[in-house]
N, C-alpha and C positions, 0 to 999 in steps of 0.2 A: 843197360839195355840186353833185356833176356829172351832165348827163345820160348817161345808159346806153344811148338809146336808139339802136337798129340802123337805119336805112334800109333796107339789103338784107334784115335779117327782117321789115321790114313787107312789102316788096313780096313776100316768098315766102309768107308768109300770105294777102298779100290773092291771088295768082296760084292760088294750091293751093285756095280756097273755092270753094265749088259755088255759093253763094248770097250774098246781101248779109248773114243773118243769122248765116251761120257764119263770112262773114269780120270780122263785129263781133265776135263772140264769143272767136273766135281773137286776136284784137287785145284784146280785155279781158285771156285768160287771160295774152299776154306781156307785158302793160305789169302786171299785177295781181303777176306774179315778179319782175319788175325792183324793184317796191316791197320787195314779201316778201323778198327776198334782201341788202336794205343795212340792218344790224341797227341804220344811224344812223335808220331808219325807222320802221321798225319788229321787235319783238321776239315772238316764238313764238308766233304767232296772233294777235297783235296787227293792228291795223289793218283797213283793208274796201275792197273794190271792187265796182263794180256797172255794167250798160251796163242801158239801155231798148232794147227791140227789136221790130220789127211781126212776128209769123209767122204762118202759116195753124194754125186752129183746126182742131177735128178737123168742126167744118160746113164748113169750104172757104171761112172768112171770115176775113179779116186781124183777128189778137189782139194787143193791144198785153201786153210780159209785162217785166216784169225780171229779171235774172240778176245775184245779189248771193252775197256767199261764205254758205256755210252753215256754222254753228256747228261750233265743232272741228274747221273744217279750217285750213290754214295758206296765207298769201299765197306764201311762197317755192316749193310743191312745188304750188300750185294745178291743176287741171284742171276739165274741161267737169264732171265729177261732184259735184264740190266749188259749182260754182255755182247751186244750185238756180233753176227759173223759176218765177215767181209771174205769176197775172192784175193786171195793172195797175189796170182797172179800177175793184175791190172796194175796192180799198184806198183810193181816194179818200173813202167813206163813214167811214173813221176821221177824216179830217181835219177834219171839224167835231166832233169829240168834243173835250168837255174832259176827260173821263179816261175811262180805261180801264185797267185791271190788264194785268200784264205776259204772266201768264200766259194771260188774254182776247186780248192784243195776239198773240202766240205761237199761239193755238190758230187765229186766223182767219187770217196768212198760213201756216197750212198745210192750212187750208179751202181756200188759195187756189192751191195748188201745182200745175202742171201734171201735175207726175208725184206722185200720194200718196207713194210709196216713196222719194223725195228726202230729203236732209238738212233739218232745220228752217233756214229763213233766220235770216240774222244778227238778234239783236236791233235791229240800225239800221235793217232796210231800210224802214221807213217814212220817216226823214229821207232816205236815198237817193232814195227815190221820190219824195220831196216837191221835192226840188233840180228845177231845170227843165233842167239839163245830161243830155244822152245818158248820157254816161259820167262817175260819179264815184268819186274816192278819199278817203279816211281814213288818217291816219298819226298816230304819235306819235312825231315826229322829236327828237330829242335837243336840237336848239338852241331850237326853238320849245317844247318845256318849260323850258326856262331861263327863257322870258319870261313864257310861260302860269303858273307858279308864281311872280308877284310881287304883291304886295298889289295895285300899279297898273298890270296886267296887260291890261286894257282899255284904257288911256291910252296904253301903250307898243305896243300893238298895233294901234290907232288911227292912232298916230307912225309906224311902221314901214310899214305897208300904204294907209293912206289907205281908197281908195275899193275897193281890189283884193281885198281881204278882207273879210266883215263880221263884228262881232265878237258873239260870243253869252255872255253869262254861265253859268257855271256851271249846270247841271242832270242829273240822275238821267239817265245813261244809259237808254233803250227810250221808252216812248212819251211820257210828257214831255219828252225831248228832242226827240224828232223834232216835237213841235206848237211848241214854243217856236223850235227853228230856223228852222222854216216860217214862224211869224210875223213873227220878225225879217229874215231875208232876202226876205220881199214887199214889205218897207219900205225896203230894200237898193238904193243907187244903181242906174240901170240898168249892165249889165258886170260886174257883179261876180263875180270867177272863182272865190270859195268862201267858206267860213267859218273863222274863229279862233276855239276852244272854251277860253274862261277854265279853267285846271287840267286840261285834257283832252287836246288836238290839232288839227290839222288836217283842211280839207277842202276838196277844190278838185274843180271839174265843167269840161267841154268837148264839144262835140260829136263830137269823135275820141278816139281812147283816146291819143294823141299829145299832143294838147292840154294833156288833165286830167293825165296826168304830166308833162307841162312845166311845167306851171303850179305842180305841186306842187313841183317841182324852185326853182321862180324862187320859192316862197313860204319853202322852207326858208335857199337862197341870201340871202334879205334877212335874213332871223333872224340866219345869220350873219353878216355884213355890218356889223347894229347892233351885233353882241357885240362884232366885232373891234375898231368905229370906238371901244366902251367898254374896248377895253384885253382886249377878254376873248377867248381863244383856245379855241372847245370844239374838241375833236381825235378823230379817229376812236375806235372801240373799241380799248382797250389787250391787247394779247395777255398771259396768266399768264406770270408770271417763275419758272422751278421753282425757281429758286435760295432760294427761299422756305421749300419741301415739307420740306425736313428740321425747321423749326421747327415746321412746323405739323401733324407727322406726331402728336405726342402730344394735341395738343388733338382731333384728328380722331379717332383712338382712343378717348377718353374721351366727345366726344359718340354716335357710332356706339354703345358700350358703354349709356348712360344713355339714348337713343331708340329704340331698335334694339325694347325690347320695346312700346315705343306703336304700332308700324309705322314707324318714323320709322328705316329702320336705312342709308339712302344720305347721303353726306356728300360733298359736293365742295368743295374748297377755291382759290381764285384769288387770288394777288397782282399786283397791277397798281400806277402810283405812283400814281394817280389815288386807289385804293382805299386804301393805306399813306397818302397826305395825309390824305385825308377820314375815316380810321377814327382819326387821330391829334390830331385837332382837340380843342382843351382843351374846348369846350363840343360834344362828340360826343351826350353823354347827351339834353340838351335838340334840339340838331336833329335828332338822327335820330328821333326821338317825335313828329317834328310830320307826318310821315305820306309816302305813296307819290307819287310824281312824277306818276302820271295814274291814273284809279279803276280803271283795269284788272289792274292790279299788285296789289291789297289780297290777291285774289283767291289769289294762289302767294305772296304775301309775309309774309302779316299787315301789321299796321298799323304794326308799330316792331318792330325787330330788337331781339336780345338783345348784350348788350356783355359779353364775356369777358375781364378781365384778363389778361396775359401770362403766361404761368406758371402759369396757375390748376392746381389739384390737383383730383380727386374729390369730396374735400368741398366744395368751393367753387364745382364746376361744380352740382353738387346744389343748392346755398345760391341758386346764381344761375336756376337752369329753375325752383327753389321761387318765388324772386322774380318770376320772368317770368310764371308761372302765376296766380299774385297779383294781377298787373296785368293780364294778359290778360282773368280773369274781374269787375274792376273796371270794365277798358270795357265788358264785355258788358252788367253789371247796370246802367250810368251809361245805358248808349244804348237799352237796352230797356226802358226805363222812362220814355222819347220816341216808343215808336212805339204803331201802333194792334193790333198782331198779335201772337201767339207768334211765339217764336223756339225753334231750338234752337241751341244751343250748338257753336260745332264746338270739335277738341281746342286748348288751351290750350300749344300748346307752342310755339316760334321757329321759321321758315323760315330765318331770315337771321341769324347769328353773326356779330359783328364783333369782331375781336381789334384793340386799337389798335397801328398801327404794323407791322401783318402783314398784315390783310386781312381778307376773307370765308369763309366757310363756308355753303354751301348744304345745307340739308338736305330731304329728298322722301323717299316709300314709293319712289320708281323712281328709279333713276339719273339718266334721265330730268329727271324733275322737281327733282332737285338741283342739274343741270347750270342749268337757266333760272333756278333762284334766284339763280346765284350771276352771270349774266350781267346780269340785271336791276340786281346789287347792284350790278353793274362800270359799268352804266349811269346807275345812280342816284347813284353816287358822283362822275361829272363832271358830271351836273345841278346836284347839290345845291353842289358847289365854285363852279359857275360862278355860279349863281343869288345866293351870298352875295356872290361878288365883284360881280357886278351891283347888288347890293340887298339883298334879303332873301329867303330860301327861304319860301315862304309856299303849301304845297300846302293839299288838301280839308281841311276841319275835320272833327274826329275824327268830329262825327256824320255827317257827309256820307260819309266813309270807313265808316264802320258801315252805313249804309244799303246803301252798293254789297257790302259783305262778306257779309251775311245778305240781300239782295235774294230777290225770290221764288223766283226761277226757278234758284238754286244752293239756295235749301230746298228749294224741290219735287223737286231731285236727291235730297237727301236720305234725304227720305218715300218717294220710289221705290223708292231703296238699301236 
């Protein structure tokens, strides 16, 4: 992992700014885009960035605010409109609470927006607000996820980072994670540069955009170096090899015909060396059923893929889809029994289809959604192969994945729809 920071661009943004706040926000957007443009740091709306500023309020008095990525915005293309500003002082009131629903937290964030029409701040806004650094970055680095998804992830992270990053056990994203991370960080050694979240990803902070960004690059590089010392090289994203398209065409047609009536008419195919190796694992069914590499992925990919034998016909696909639906309903029923609130089941159709030795198919209601699924499948293949070589791929438990897939905010969107 190499830094892509450009000093000339930093000078240009600094020179053109009309105020300190404008400069700091411009540098925030610049470094956020550097992170968002690197698919080995974040993919498709993943990750997060923020900056704490002091601005002049309507009463002419200085006001502390935090600009953070708004929900639905992508770091790769983000602009000022995607970084809503929230008054910082009222957020301190949440810091003393032991419990707050995510819906109430989001309402509180929206209540304190400077611009009431701005996008809803990220679910991780409080975590960013409570970290002391002026700039905070969050990624789902591929190399870091190889380590984060080990049974002994916390011990490995402590060995790799020492006092550089503070380790946080897995906690559901949202208010609970914000409070847990804040309490852990307050006990961290002075000078801690960020957080290592088990089963989740990395956070770094700094007093400047450049410092926070370079600390993220250093943290990822440390993970890569550790893996390399273990004889494991996690390569960059691999390009699709079109030589396998002919073999994939019949499968794609079968999937489109079967799933289009259910609103899933878009199917994309990807074949890379890692995907073919992963899909040909003798224990693929067991490994792939363990869960997603980071909690964010489950909303796009479902908790497990469908494995379809090579050369399957219409009848075999129909049987495989029926089996998948039964597995998904059983997964829903098992975990619904563990919750204390009603849930509306999502559709029981796969989003990722693996064909051993051929590659992965991404399924979606749009071409963009299907493309996102195959890119996540490509990254997942590299993560799992490396994680299994290091020790054992050990992602979130089924119950924790269910909690993420069926969290209150996503269910609220369904009810609103």
